[in-house]
N, C-alpha and C positions, 0 to 999 in steps of 0.2 A: 504494500500500500504506500503510495507517494504522499508525503506531507505537502501541505499547501506551501507554495513558494512565498517567501517573505523577503522584502527588500528594505534595507536601511541605508539611507544616504547621509553621510556625515561630511559636510563641506570643510574638511580640515587640510591645512597646508602645513607641512613640517619642513623647515629649512635647517639643515645641520652643517657642521663643518667649521674649520678655523675661520674666524672673521664673520661668521653668520650673524652675530648680534649687531653688526653694522647695518644690516638690512631691516632691523626691527622697526625703525621709524617709518620707512616706506610701507612696510606690511601693515603696521598699525593704522597709518593714515588711510589706507584703502577701506578700513572698517569704521572710521569715524575721526572726530577731532579732539577727543579727550581720552586720557588713560589714567587709571589708578595704579600707582606703583607701590606695592605692598612689600614691606620688609620687617625684620625684627628690630626691636628698640635699639637705636644708635647705629644700625648697620649702614644706613644711607650716608651718614656723616663720615664714616671711616672706610667705606668700600668703593674702590675706584671702578669696579665693574658697574655698580649702580649709578655712579656718576656718568659713566660712558653711555649707559642705557638711557638715562634721562636726557643727555645731550642729543643722542640720536633721535629720540622722540621729538624733542623740541625743534630740532633742525628741520624735521619733516612737517612742522606745523601742528603737532599734537600737543595740546595743553596737558601738562602732567600735574596730578595731585598726589603728593607723597603721603603715605600713611606708614609710619615707622614705630608704632606703639605696641606691636606684638612682642610677647616675651618668649615665644616658642609656638607650640601648637595652640591655636586660638581657643579661648574660652567662649562660652555662649555670651557672656557679658561684652567681650571685645567685638564679637561679630554683630550683635544686636545693638548697634550704636544709633 
């Protein structure tokens, strides 16, 4: 007996490789004009990777809202702001 055919379409693009984060701004801009950049407490201030990601987004015209108040795995209180 054949099962009924089911189709799931997931519009996902995955870009990998050395330097791929440099394309983040262009890819994000295709999806909109704003981005929420989530990190753990204090990471944004000390992490050059996050600094580069933010710059790439802003150079592509994406407004970045940083949220760096997470202490690790988010609690319900942190998520339900």
